[in-house]
C-alpha positions as CSV (number, residue, x, y, z in Angstrom):
1,M,12.1,8.1,-6.3
2,T,12.3,9.5,-9.3
3,R,15.1,12.4,-9.2
4,K,12.4,15.1,-10.4
5,S,10.1,14.7,-7.3
6,K,10.3,17.6,-4.8
7,A,10.2,15.1,-1.8
8,C,13.6,13.5,-3.3
9,G,15.7,16.9,-1.7
10,F,13.8,16.2,1.5
11,L,15.6,12.8,1.8
12,S,19.0,13.0,1.7
13,G,20.4,11.9,5.4
14,A,17.1,12.4,6.3
15,P,14.7,10.3,8.6
16,F,11.1,9.0,7.2
17,A,8.0,7.3,7.2
18,V,7.0,4.2,5.2
19,N,2.9,4.7,4.8
20,I,1.0,1.6,3.3
21,L,-2.0,2.9,2.3
22,A,-5.1,1.6,2.9
23,A,-8.0,0.5,0.9
24,D,-10.4,3.1,1.5
25,Q,-7.5,5.7,0.9
26,V,-8.1,5.6,-2.8
27,D,-8.3,9.4,-2.3
28,I,-4.7,9.8,-0.8
29,A,-3.7,7.7,-3.5
30,M,-4.7,9.8,-5.9
31,H,-3.6,13.0,-4.1
32,F,0.1,12.1,-4.3
33,A,-0.5,10.7,-8.2
34,G,-1.1,14.9,-9.1
35,R,-5.0,14.9,-8.6
36,P,-5.8,16.2,-4.6
37,G,-9.0,16.4,-3.3
38,E,-10.6,17.6,-0.6
39,P,-10.3,17.2,2.6
40,G,-6.4,16.1,1.5
41,P,-4.3,13.9,3.6
42,V,-4.0,14.0,7.2
43,W,-0.9,13.8,9.3
44,A,0.3,12.9,12.8
45,D,3.9,12.9,14.4
46,G,5.2,9.7,14.3
47,P,8.5,8.7,15.6
48,T,11.4,9.6,13.0
49,A,9.1,12.0,10.4
50,P,5.1,13.1,10.2
51,V,3.2,9.8,9.0
52,L,-0.4,9.5,7.4
53,C,-3.3,9.1,9.0
54,G,-5.5,5.6,7.9
55,A,-2.8,4.1,6.9
56,A,-2.9,-0.2,6.4
57,A,0.9,0.1,8.5
58,T,4.1,2.7,8.6
59,L,7.2,1.7,8.8
60,S,8.9,4.3,10.6
61,C,13.0,4.7,9.2
62,T,16.0,6.6,9.8
63,S,18.3,6.7,7.1
64,W,20.9,4.3,6.0
65,A,22.4,4.6,2.5
66,E,21.5,6.1,-0.8
67,Y,22.1,5.1,-4.3
68,D,22.7,6.0,-7.5
69,G,19.7,5.2,-9.8
70,G,19.9,6.7,-12.6
71,D,17.6,9.0,-13.0
72,H,15.9,7.9,-9.6
73,L,17.7,7.8,-6.1
74,I,17.4,4.5,-4.2
75,F,16.6,5.3,-0.4
76,I,16.9,2.2,2.5
77,G,16.1,3.1,5.9
78,E,16.5,0.9,9.0
79,I,12.9,0.8,10.1
80,V,12.9,1.6,13.9
81,D,9.1,1.8,14.5
82,A,6.6,-0.5,12.5
83,E,2.6,0.2,13.4
84,T,0.0,-2.2,11.8
85,T,-3.5,-2.4,11.8
86,D,-6.4,-4.5,11.1
87,K,-6.8,-2.7,7.7
88,K,-6.7,-4.5,4.1
89,P,-4.2,-2.5,1.9
90,L,-4.5,-0.2,-1.0
91,L,-3.0,-2.2,-3.8
92,Y,-1.9,-1.1,-7.1
93,Y,-1.5,-3.3,-10.5
94,R,-1.3,-2.7,-13.9
95,S,-2.8,0.5,-14.1
96,A,-5.6,-0.5,-11.2
97,F,-6.7,-0.9,-8.1
98,H,-7.0,-4.2,-6.6
99,D,-8.6,-6.3,-3.5
100,L,-6.4,-9.0,-2.0
101,G,-9.4,-11.1,-1.6
102,P,-10.4,-13.4,1.5
103,T,-8.0,-14.5,3.3
104,S,-7.2,-18.4,3.8
105,A,-6.0,-19.5,6.9
106,S,-5.7,-22.7,6.3
107,S,-3.1,-22.4,4.1
108,A,-0.9,-19.4,4.8
109,W,2.4,-21.5,5.5
110,L,1.5,-24.8,3.4
111,G,4.8,-25.5,2.4
112,S,6.9,-23.1,3.7
113,M,9.9,-23.6,5.7
114,D,9.7,-20.1,7.7
115,D,6.2,-21.7,9.5
116,P,6.4,-20.9,13.0
117,H,5.2,-24.3,14.0
118,R,7.6,-26.2,11.7
119,G,10.0,-24.5,9.8
120,W,13.6,-22.5,10.8
121,F,12.2,-20.5,13.4
122,D,9.8,-21.2,16.5
123,A,7.7,-18.7,17.9
124,D,10.3,-17.8,20.6
125,T,13.4,-17.0,18.2
126,S,14.7,-13.7,18.5
127,F,17.1,-11.6,16.5
128,V,19.6,-8.7,17.0
129,P,21.2,-6.5,14.6
130,L,24.5,-6.9,13.8
131,H,25.2,-3.3,14.4
132,L,23.4,-3.1,18.1
133,N,25.2,-7.1,19.1
134,S,29.0,-6.4,19.8
135,A,29.4,-9.9,20.2
136,H,30.1,-10.3,16.8
137,L,33.0,-8.8,16.4
138,S,34.9,-10.5,19.1
139,P,38.2,-12.2,18.0
140,T,37.8,-15.5,19.5
141,P,35.3,-18.0,17.6
142,R,31.6,-18.7,19.9
C-alpha cells in the first residue's frame, strides 16, 4: 500500500479485511479510486475488521508482518475467516474492467497436479498451520 494513503497509517499491527469486489460493484471500485458516488459503500462488522457488503469474497485477517517496500508498505495478514459468494469477481487489468467469461468445469483441473481426484491431495486432506501444531517442535523425530 502506498505510504501516502490514508489507510496505510491505520494498518500497522491492526487486523484488516481484504474485500474482493463483485462484478456489479464498479461504483464501489470507483469510490475507492477517488470518484465517490451516492450511495457509497455499505459496511458490516466482520470477524476482525469492517467488511464491504455485497463483495464476491472477503478475507478477514490479523496482522502478521509488515515490510518496507520503498514508497509502499507491504502488510501480510493471517487469514482467520474467509467468506465467498456465487458472485463473479470484478477484474481490473490494463486500465479497464473485464469479465472472466463462461466457466468450463470440464477443464478446471486439466493437467493440474492439485486435482483433488488424482493429484497430490485428496478431498479428505487437511492441514494445520505450524504455529497451531506443537508436535513439530518435538525433539524426537516421528
